Structure formats: C-alpha cells, structure tokens
N, C-alpha and C positions, 0 to 999 in steps of 0.2 A: 528515347533511343537517338543517338547521333550516328550519322552515315559519313563515313570518309571514302575517299576514292578507291580504298581496299575493300569497301563492303558492297554487296549487291543488295538492292531492295527492288523487289517486283510486286506490282499491284494491279489489279483488274479493276476497270471503270465499270460503273453501273449506269445504264442509259436512262433509268427510272428516275425523272426529275418532276418538279412542280414549276410550270404546268406540264402536264403528262403529254408525250408526243401523240400525235393524231394517230399513227401506227408504229409499231415496232416489231420487226421481223429478225429475229437471230438466225443467221443462215448456217451457223455451225460449221464453218469451213476452216477455222482455226481463229488466230488473233493477229492484229497488227500491233507490233511493238514499238511504241513512241520512246525514242532514245536520242542519244547525240548525233545519230546518223540521219535522223528525220529531218526534213526541211518543209518549208511553206512555199508555195509557188501560186501565181495567178496569171491569167492570159495578158499577154503584151498588149492586146487590143482593149483590155478593161483596166486602165491604169487607176480608176477610182478605188479599186479593191485593194491597192496598196496599204491604206490605213488600216484594213481590217487583218492584212496579213501582219502588220506590226502589231495590232492590238493583241492578236491571237498570241503572237511571239512574246508579247509581255506577260500575258497571262501564264503561258506555259513555264517560262522563267520564275515568275513570281510563285507559283503554287508548287512547283516540282524541282526546282533548280536546274532543269534541263534547258540548255540553249540550243535552239535551232536557227538555222539561217532562213532567209526570206528572199525572194527575188520573183521576177516575172519569167514567163516561160511561152514559148511559140507553140508549145505541145497543145492539143486540144483535148486531152484527158490526162488523168492523174498518171504520173510516172512512178517508177519504183522507188519506194521509201518516202514519197511526197504526201503532204497535205495539201490538196488542190482546191483553191476557193474560185468559184465561176458563177457568172450569171446565166441563167437559163430563161429564155422568153417564154417557154411553154408553162412556167410555174407562176403562180399568183405573187405578187409584189411582197406580201408578208411570210410567204411560205418558204421553207428550207428543206433540203433532203440531204441527210448524211449517208454515204454509202461506204462501208468499211470493208475491205478485203486484206487478206494477209500481206499484200504488196503496198497498199496505199489507203488513203482516206480522200474520199471527195465530198466537198461541201458546196451545194448548188442552191442558189435562191433566185426567186423571181425579180427582185430587187434589192437596193441597199439596205432597206429596212430589215428584209429577211434575212441579208448576209448578217446584220448587226445581231439579230435573235440568234442565228446559227452559231456565231462566234461566242455569244453569252452562254448558249446551251454548252458548247464544249468547255467553257470555263467551269460550268457547274460540275459536269462528269469528271473534270480533272482533279476535283478536289473531294475526294470521299469523306473527309473529315471536316467538312465546311461548317463554319459559323458566319452569320451574315452582318453581325453589328457588334462592334467594340464597345467599350466604355466611353469612347469619344463619339459614339454614333457614325462611325466610318465603317464603310463595308470592308470586311477582311477575311480571310481564310486562315484557320490553324494550320501549322505545319503537319504533315502527315505523320501520324504516330509520334508526334512530338520530335520529329527528325529535323536535323539542319543540313542542308545540302549545299555543296560548293557548286558555283556557276560553271567551271570547267573542270572536266574530269569526273562528273559524278556518274556513278554506276546505277543510278536509278533508272528504272524503266516502267512504263505503264502499259498493260496490255489492253487493246479495244478488242472485244470479241467481234467477230465479223457480223455485220448487221446492216439492215436497210431501215433508217429512221426517217419518218416525215413529221414535220411540225407544221400545223396549220391552226391559226388562231381561230377560236370558237365565235368569239363576238368581235364585231368590227370596231366598235368603240370601246377603248380601254383607257379611260381618263383617270388622272391624278389631279386633283384641284387643291392649290393652295388658297387659304383664306386671303381676302383681299388685303389684310393688315400686313401681310408678310412681304414687305417690299424691300428688305435690306440683307438678303442672303449674300454672304461672301461668295467670291468665285469658288472656293473650295467647297463650301456649302452647296452650291448650286449643282456643281459637278457630282457631288456625292449622291444628290438626290436623283439626277439623271442616271448615274451609275446604277443606283438600286432599282429604279423603276425599269429600267432597260433590261437588268438581269431578271426581272421577273414578268416581263411581258408586256407591260403597258407600253401605249402608243402616243400618249398625248398628255401634255403637261399644261395645266391652265394656271397662269399666274399674271398678277398686274405688275409684277417687277419689270423695270426697264432693263432689258437684256443687250449686251453687245453682240457684234456680229460673229464674234469668235465663241460666244456662249450658245447663241443660236445654232451655229455650224457645229459645235461640240454634240447638241442635243440631236441634231440631224444625222449624224454620223452613228450615234447610238440608237437610231430609229425612233426618235422621240420628236413629234410635232410640237411645236409651241403655240399656244393659242390664249388670247385674252377675253374670249367670248364666253363669259360666265353664264350669261343668261341663256343662251341657245343650249350649252352643254347640259345645264340643269333642267332645262324644260325638256330636252331630249330624254334625259335619265328618268324624268316623271313619267313622260310619255311611255317609256319601255315597260312601266308597270301598269299599264292599261288605264290611264288617267283616274287612278283609284283614289287620289286624294281630291280635297276641295280647292286645290291650287289652281289658280286661273293664270293665263299668260299675262294679264296686266299686272299681277304680283311681281313681275321681273323688271317692272318700269322704273323703280325708285333707284336711284344711284346711291353709292356710298356702302359702308359696312353694315349699316342699319338694315338694308334689303337683305344683305347675305344673312345677318342674324335671323330674320324674320323667316327666311327661306329655310335656314337650317333648323330653326323650331318646327317648321311644318314636316320636314322629311327626318326629324331626329329618330323617330320611332324605327324608320326603315334603313337608316344609315348603317354603313358598314362596321361602325364600331360596336353596335349593339349585338354583338355575338358573344357565344362561348366557343371556346376550341380546345382540343386535346393538345397536350404538350407536344406530341408528335404532330408537327404542322400538316403531315401528309393526311391526317384524319380530321381536316376542317370540317366543321358541321354546318356552316351557314355562311352565306352572303346574301343579305336582304336587298340590296339595290345594286343590281348588276350595271356596270358602265360607270360608275362613279366611286371614286374614294376621296372624301373630305378630309382636309387637315385644317382643323380649327382650335383657335388658341383654348377656348374654354372647354374643348372637347378633351384636350390632352393633359391640362394641368388645373389643378384647383386654384392656383396663385394668378394674378394678373400678369406676372411677368411671363413672358414667352420662353419655353424652355426648348431650344434648338436640338439638343441631344435627345430630349424625350419625342420630339417631333420626327427626327430621323428613325429612331427605334420603332415608333409606331407605324411609320410609313412602311418599315421593313415588314412588320406584322400584316398590315392591310394588304400588301402585295402579295403575301403568301395566301391570305384568305382570298383575294380577288382572283388569282391565276389559277385557283383549283377548278379545273375545268368541268368536272362531273359533279352533277347534284348528288350529294351524299346520302341523302335521306331513304328510307324506305318509303313506301306510299302512304303510310300513316303519320300524320301530324297532328297533335292535339294541342288546344288553345285552353288556358285557365283564366278565368276572370275572377277577381276578387274585390271586395269591399274595403273600404279604408278605415275600418275600426274592428275591434276585437271584444268579444264578449264571452269568454269561457271561464270556467271555475278553476281550473289548474294553472299554475304558474307558468308552465311550459308545456307546449305540446309539439311533437316533431314527427312530421310525416316523411318518412323514408320511402321514396317511390322508385321502384326498379323498372326503367323502361326497357323493353325488350328490343332486340335488334338495333340498339341505338337509336331509338326512335326520338325525335326531338319533341320536348314540351315546350309550349309558347306561353309565357305569363304576360298577361296585362293587369294593368292596376287602375280600374276605372277608365280603362281605354285610354290611358294617358301614357303609358310607358310599356316597354317591351322588352324580351330578351329570349333566347333559345337556351335551353338547358339539357344537358345529357347527364345522367347520373342521380344523385340524391336531391330532394328539394326538402329543406326544412322550413317548418311553419312553427313560429314560437310565440307565445301569448305575451312575451314582453314587447309586443307591438311591432315586431319587424319580421318581414320576409327574407330569409337569407338563402340564396342558391349556392349549394356547396357540393363539391364533388372532388375527385382527383384532378379535374380539369380547371383551367383558369375562367375566372368570370368577368366579362368586360375587360380583358386585358388582365391586368393585376388589381383591378378594384373590386370591393364587395358591394353587392347591390342590395340594399335594403328599403323596404318600404312598409307601411302599415297594411294590415289585412285582418280580416275577420274569418276565423276558422269556420264559422256556420255559413258564411255567404260566398262560397267559392264554388266555381263551376269548371268542369273540364268538358270540352266540346272538341269533336272531330273535325278537322279541315278537310274537305272534300279535294284531294290533291289531283283528282281527275279532271277538274275544271281548269281551262286555259287562263289561269290568272295572269301568267306571264307568257312571254313568246316560248317556243319549244315544240319540236315535233315527236319527242319520246319523254318517257317518264324521267330520265335522268337530266332532260334539259329543262324540265319544268321546276320553276321556283314559285313557291306559294306566295301570292300577294297577301302578306299579313297585314299590311294597312287596310286594305279592302275587309279583311275578316273583322278587324276591330270595329269598323264603322257599320258592318252589316249585322244589326242587332236581330234581324228576322232569321238569319241563319245561326246566329249564336245567342240563344235566348239566356237571360240572367235567371237563377234561380236560387234557391237558399240549401244546396246540397254541395257536398265536397265529393268529386269523382276521382277515385284513386285507380290507377292504371297499373296493371302488371302482375307478376306472382311474388309470393314471399313479402308480401307488403307489411311492412314494420311500422307501428305507431308507438312511440315512446312518451310516456305522460310522467312528467316530473311533479310530484305533489308538493303541497306548502311545506310539508314536515313528514317525518317519519310516523305512519300510522297503521293501524291494522286495516286490511283489506280482505274482502271476502267475496265481491261480487263485481264483475265488469258487464255493463250494458252497452250494446250498441244499437242504436236507432238507424235503420238503413232502408233503403228503397230497392224493390226488385221490380224491374221493368223490363221485359225482354225487348219491346220495341226500341228502347235506349241502350241496348246491350248492357244493362245494369243486372249483373249477376248475383245469386245468393251466394254465401260463404260455403265453400266446400269444407275446409278444415280451419281449425283455430287453436293457437296456442297462447296461454297466457304466462308470463314469467315475471318474477318480482325481484327486486333488488334494494339494499338498504343503502348502498353506497354508489350505485350507478355504474359499477364495473362489473361485479360477479352477479349473475341472475340464476334464479332457481325456478325450475318449471313447476307450476302449480296446477296446471288445466291444460288438457288437449283433447280434441275430438275432431274425428273426420264426419261425424253426424251430429253437428251442434243443433239442429232444429227439433222441437217434439213432434211436429207435423210438417205439412208441405207448406213452406213460406210463400206469400204472395204479397204484392203492393208493398205499403209501409208496415214495416213490423220491427220488432225488438228481439235481438238475441241476448240472453242473459247467460253469463257463465258464473257458475257458483263453485266455490272451493273452500277448503278448511281456512279460517282466518289466520293471516301471517302478517307480520309488520313489513312495511315497504316504504321506501322514498320514491322509487320509480317502478312504474308499471309497462310492461312491454307486450304489446298485442302483435302477434304474427298471423295474418289472415292470407287465405287462398280463395280466390273466385272458383266457382264451379265451373265455369265456361272453358272449354278446351281452345277457343279462340286464342290467336296470337296477341290480341288487344283486349282482354276483358277488363269490366268497370266493376267497382264496388262503391255504391252511392251512399256516403254517411251523412247523417244529419247531426247525430250527437253521441259522444262517448261518455258515460257516467261510470265513476270508481266509488265504491263504497265498501 
C-alpha cells in the first residue's frame, strides 16, 4: 500500500515489547495522536537530553515519515501536543516511566542510560511491523503495511492509548561479550552492534578493540558501558550460577585467545547459544547463563573465516533471548541422559514425545553436551539423535549425536531448589550444569522414560514383512512415578504414509501389573513396513512417565 498526502493512515501502538515493561497500566482515557503537530521538548536546564530528542526525532521520521520539531522548554511538565523528555532524581538510573495522556507524552528517567532505553522503547512501539535484521546484518524496520510516506505533508498518525508504563531492568549485569579475536570491527559495524544491544536492553559491551573517543561516547549515549575486563565479567557470570562448575579463579590468569577458548569450552554447555526457541521470539524457552552473551567465531560458523553478518544476526537473536525477563518454564523440567551407542534390531526408531504445558526437556549426551527441546524428539537407530519440532534448534543448525535406545533416562529436575538467584518461581533458572554433574540426583539406568500423553513410537522395519505381535517390556514403579499403560493402539503401514489400526485396548493387561512386566499385543497377521504404537499412561498427573526397556515386533 502506498500512502500519499491525500490518504489517511491511522495505527495504534502496542506497549507489549521484549523486554516486557516492569508494569503496564492502560488508563483508558483516550489516545494521544502522534502526527505532524506533535513536537519533542526537554528542559532547558537539562541540555544533555538534546541528543535523545534528536534521536527520537530521527526514529519517528525513519519509521513513520512523520517529522516532528525538537527544542528545549522552560516548562516543568509536558505541554499540549508535546513529547516531554526529562530526568527525575527519584527514579533509578536505568529506569524510565512513560506516561501518556490524550494531550501529551511524558518520558522520565533516572539517568541518561534510562533515557536511552526509553527512547529505544518508543522506537520499538512505533514500528508494529518491525524486523530487526536485514540481509546485511543492519538493524532496520519494514515500512508499515509496505507503505511509503512522504516526509512533509503525510497524513499518517499513530495513536498511543493512554497508559502508565514503567521499565525497570531485572538484572543489573546485562553483558554482551565479543571474542578477543574480534579486533577490527569497522565504525559502522561497531555502531550497529551498539544499536542492536541498546535496542534490546543490554548495558555493557566487553571488547578488546581499541575504540575512539567518539565510539565510546556513541556507546555511552546509547546506555552502553565499554569494558575490556573479560576475566571479571566471566567470573561474575560463573558465580551467578552458584559456582556450579569446576572452574577456578586461576583459570582466568592465562592471557590470549587460548584462555578464552578454554573458558568457552568450560561454559559451552550453559552458554546462551545452546537453546531452542519458538519462531515467535516472545515465547523464548530458555536462557541458560544469565548475565552473559558470548560471540565466538567457532560458535557461529563452521569455517575459519569470521562471518560478520552471521555474528550480527546471531547477536540479534541472543539479545531477544537474553532480554526476555520472565522465566517461561512451568515448574517441571526434565533431563534425559543417553549412552553413545545404539543396539536395536530395527533400522529406525522414533520416539515422538509430547511435552505438556510446553515443559522443556533437557538432553545430555554422556554429560558432555546439552540443549533444551520443546516439541518432538526423534531417536533414530541410524546412530543419531535429532531434536525436531516446528521450532528452531540451536539457531538454524540441526543437533545430532549417537545414542543408545536402551540406555537413556529421563529424570525430573527439582526446580524448587535455588540453583540460581531468584525470589519467585518465575525468577528461578535451573542450573543445568550442576544437574549434569550431580550423578547422585540423576542416576543413570537402562530405561527410557517417556513423558506425556498420546506418546507415539514409530518403528521402521528392515523390509515389508508380516507382523502379528508387538511386545513392550516396561517397568511400573510408583515411587518413580512410572505408570502402567492405560490404553494402547497399534497401527501398521506399508508405505509410512497411510496407517491401518489393527489393535486397540483400554485394558491391555490380563491382571494387575507390577514391577518389570511385558505387555503383549496380538492381532491378525498383516504386512507392514512401519509399526506405530500410541500409548497413554494411566496416571492422571500432569507429568506421567512410561519407562520402556525394549520393544519387540514379530
């Protein structure tokens, strides 16, 4: 849609952003209409705010085509039609308050950093059709509804519902760390990084690059402190997870990139790259190491050549993950341990595990790697474990490793423990590194624990053959919440596409099952290439388990 001076376009902003405001109250008194008659002011006694007025002016024009004047005022409060920027000593340095009435908008902050975050917040809500990364890795916004607006005379207006919005960072340390080898960022690349991390609420950039006074000032204006103190930042981040690793303070004493690589290897399991996330970034499922985002060459690219565009794009993603303030899990988190070999008669085994309430499942391979998965988990006898769902896995990369179908365990992580800082359940983050190392809490055994309802197990046979019996060896143990099977269905397919139900029972056991038992499902012999088993646990709990030792098909 193209908009000329003869057309009118009216849109309403949405105050819900990432990071989410500390508080948001819609006062329902009407709207403030941002248009050509609006203007930006700041107190004459606070001249340092001029740069933020100009910054906001540029953002408004860039994203809407609306040009607003700027200037100082001797008024002590917002005037008719104004957007009033001012410092308020009663607010913390990084906090801002946005107060919208039908007559004006007031943006108050405790310091210049808070004002920077406030302007960036307005930047976000001014662009309902925002996208954050172009093919060149530069932050930008798409035109609203693909429209193009003239600078002067545009009839576009944006409605701000009357509201009282307070932003208060949840964590004091919000660091982005550049690998020590990244020493030659151009001025444009540096400003792009600062622009992105400021937009998403970070407050410190750790880099070894020698910066000019102009670059340092640019970062400061955007609320970003520059630091070269890799060691203390990293140590602080590790301390934040309760000294859960075997990393000692002396490990930070070696200079050079080798030290960084060693450190990165230590915390790789817990670093922020090892996550899955929904395509809708507002439903981020995990951030494993709060207070630290690492940009490392071998983390982002398989080649030795550093890909700047890739780094900028990943930084964008990390910032979305990092600044999601609320802990998005339910109270139940499960960990699966697997052995590195497979010994199963079928050519392919797939376990489709439906997690309830988007409960995350934590996979570890011999305690050496980890990720969080929401959705389906496939276990294939072709010696690879593939985490698949509608969501992305490790960015856009597919995660694979060898596993043993018969030697995997699913254990519940006790989220009630204060593995990390936090006064409420939504603030608590599970220290998965500690869980990996704690063999007493998470004992290995030779059972596969399946979680959820309507658990689907697909078995692909070597060839099309006659099948008349499916046997499931499993364990029933109430102390471990291992349930018997309430109902079961067997379906067969010769092509892997269309399935025919050959067996169904809601009372599959001949007597009361206990301990280690075998469930035999017999039916009329039919040809099949794939056998599909759909089972439900008998427990009505939200997180029931079925513990399977072996599945036989005859």
